[in-house]
C-alpha positions in Angstrom: 3.0 -5.4 -45.6 2.3 -9.0 -46.7 -1.2 -10.2 -47.4 -1.3 -12.6 -44.4 -0.4 -9.9 -42.0 -2.9 -7.6 -43.7 -5.7 -10.2 -43.1 -4.8 -10.3 -39.4 -4.9 -6.6 -38.9 -8.2 -6.3 -40.8 -9.7 -9.0 -38.7 -8.7 -7.3 -35.5 -10.2 -4.0 -36.9 -13.5 -5.7 -37.8 -13.6 -7.5 -34.5 -13.6 -4.1 -32.8 -16.9 -3.2 -34.4 -18.6 -6.5 -35.0 -17.2 -8.6 -32.2 -17.2 -12.4 -32.4 -19.9 -12.3 -35.1 -17.4 -11.1 -37.7 -17.2 -13.7 -40.5 -14.7 -14.7 -43.1 -17.0 -13.1 -45.7 -16.9 -9.8 -43.8 -13.1 -9.9 -43.8 -12.9 -10.8 -47.5 -15.2 -8.0 -48.4 -13.3 -5.5 -46.4 -10.0 -6.6 -47.9 -11.4 -6.8 -51.4 -10.1 -10.4 -51.7 -11.7 -13.8 -52.0 -12.7 -15.9 -49.0 -10.6 -18.7 -50.5 -7.5 -16.6 -50.0 -8.2 -16.3 -46.2 -8.9 -20.1 -46.0 -5.7 -20.7 -47.8 -3.7 -18.9 -45.1 -5.7 -19.8 -42.0 -8.1 -22.7 -43.0 -10.8 -21.8 -40.4 -12.1 -18.7 -38.5 -10.8 -20.3 -35.2 -7.3 -20.5 -36.6 -7.5 -17.0 -37.9 -8.6 -15.7 -34.4 -5.8 -17.6 -32.8 -3.3 -16.1 -35.2 -4.6 -12.6 -34.4 -4.1 -13.3 -30.7 -0.6 -14.6 -31.3 0.3 -11.4 -33.2 -0.9 -9.2 -30.3 1.0 -11.3 -27.8 4.2 -11.0 -29.9 3.8 -7.2 -30.0 3.2 -7.0 -26.3 6.3 -9.1 -25.6 8.4 -6.8 -27.9 7.1 -3.8 -26.0 8.1 -5.3 -22.7 11.5 -6.3 -24.0 12.2 -2.5 -24.3 12.0 -2.1 -20.5 15.5 -2.4 -19.0 15.9 -4.9 -16.3 17.6 -3.7 -13.1 21.3 -4.5 -12.8 21.0 -5.1 -9.1 17.8 -6.9 -8.1 17.0 -5.4 -4.7 13.4 -5.6 -3.7 13.1 -1.8 -4.3 14.5 -2.2 -7.8 12.2 -5.1 -8.5 9.2 -3.0 -7.5 10.2 -0.2 -9.8 10.9 -2.8 -12.6 7.5 -4.4 -12.3 5.9 -0.9 -12.3 7.7 -0.1 -15.5 6.6 -3.4 -17.1 3.0 -2.6 -16.2 3.3 0.9 -17.6 4.6 -0.6 -20.9 1.8 -3.2 -20.9 -1.0 -0.6 -20.3 0.7 1.8 -22.6 0.4 -0.7 -25.4 -3.3 -1.3 -24.7 -4.1 2.4 -24.5 -2.2 3.1 -27.8 -3.9 0.2 -29.6 -7.5 0.1 -28.6 -8.6 -2.3 -31.4 -6.0 -4.8 -30.5 -6.6 -4.3 -26.8 -10.3 -5.1 -27.1 -9.5 -8.2 -29.1 -6.8 -9.3 -26.6 -8.9 -8.8 -23.6 -12.0 -10.5 -25.0 -10.0 -13.4 -26.4 -8.3 -14.1 -23.0 -11.8 -14.5 -21.6 -13.0 -16.8 -24.4 -12.5 -20.5 -24.8 -9.7 -20.2 -27.3 -8.3 -21.9 -29.0 -5.2 -20.5 -27.5 -2.0 -20.9 -29.6 0.9 -23.1 -28.4 2.3 -22.0 -25.0 -0.9 -20.2 -24.2 -3.1 -23.1 -23.3 -5.0 -21.5 -20.4 -6.1 -18.0 -19.5 -3.5 -17.8 -16.7 -0.7 -18.7 -19.1 -1.6 -15.8 -21.4 -0.3 -13.1 -19.1 2.2 -15.3 -17.2 4.0 -16.3 -20.4 4.1 -12.7 -21.8 5.7 -11.5 -18.6 8.0 -14.4 -17.8 10.5 -13.3 -20.5 11.2 -10.4 -18.1 11.5 -12.4 -14.9 15.1 -13.4 -15.4 16.6 -11.3 -12.7 13.8 -12.2 -10.3 14.2 -16.0 -10.6 18.0 -16.0 -11.0 19.0 -13.7 -8.2 15.9 -13.8 -6.0 14.5 -17.3 -6.1 12.8 -16.6 -2.7 10.4 -14.2 -4.4 7.0 -15.8 -4.7 4.5 -14.5 -7.2 0.8 -15.3 -7.1 0.1 -15.7 -10.8 -3.6 -15.7 -10.5 -3.5 -12.4 -8.7 -1.3 -10.8 -11.4 -3.6 -12.2 -14.1 -6.7 -10.8 -12.3 -5.1 -7.4 -12.3 -4.1 -7.6 -15.9 -7.5 -8.6 -17.2 -9.7 -6.9 -14.6 -8.0 -3.5 -14.6 -7.5 -3.4 -18.4 -11.1 -4.4 -18.9 -12.3 -1.5 -16.7 -10.2 1.0 -18.6 -11.9 0.1 -21.8 -15.4 -0.3 -20.4 -15.3 3.0 -18.6 -14.6 6.0 -20.9 -14.6 8.6 -18.1 -11.5 10.4 -17.1 -11.4 8.4 -13.8 -10.7 5.3 -15.8 -7.4 6.7 -16.8 -6.3 6.5 -13.2 -6.7 2.7 -13.1 -3.3 1.8 -14.5 -1.6 4.0 -11.9 -3.7 2.5 -9.2 -2.6 -0.9 -10.5 1.0 0.2 -10.4 0.6 1.5 -6.8 -0.7 -2.0 -5.8 2.3 -3.6 -7.4 4.8 -1.2 -5.8 3.3 -1.7 -2.4 2.3 -5.4 -2.8 5.7 -7.1 -2.8 6.3 -7.3 1.0 8.2 -9.6 3.4 5.9 -12.5 4.4 8.1 -13.9 7.1 11.7 -14.1 8.1 12.9 -17.5 7.1 11.1 -20.5 5.7 13.0 -23.3 7.4 16.1 -22.7 5.4 17.2 -19.3 6.8 16.1 -17.2 3.9 13.5 -14.4 3.6 10.3 -15.2 1.8 8.3 -12.6 -0.1 4.9 -12.7 -1.6 2.4 -10.5 -3.4 0.0 -8.9 -0.9 -3.6 -9.5 -1.7 
């Protein structure tokens, strides 16, 4: 493991216990290195936090990349595909609680978000858009309410980690149930003879 990556992982670990109050001095002490070394790699605490966020986003995208896309994009297959994506997403969060807490809190902060993640909405949208190929290519009539999806991603994940009861473990499946039953025909035709779909609110 290289030193730069070690700094990122240690920062995420300390953030889990200290929150946003974690300092470069805290990180240097934990690592047994000089504060100057951290500044050499990241310059400022803000840049360090942004780099931690980028690392987690990259790991989530790798996890989602493992989910096979359907060969035939029927609406039923798309529903199952989205459910599998959400299982992978929540699975990552549940397996990595320290990174999950950092990820969730950072998406609700004022950044700075790294390139391609300039708003909170883009955080989840850009992570998932890598997997939308079959939807946009073969089913351009499918309409997704991005804000709705982001609200589920952040809201449901936040509840899972705020509530330590057994009931909280049902939230991901409730979310999946919403997705499986939320892609519904909105109307037959939209002036061009095609079906239009939306996410049910």
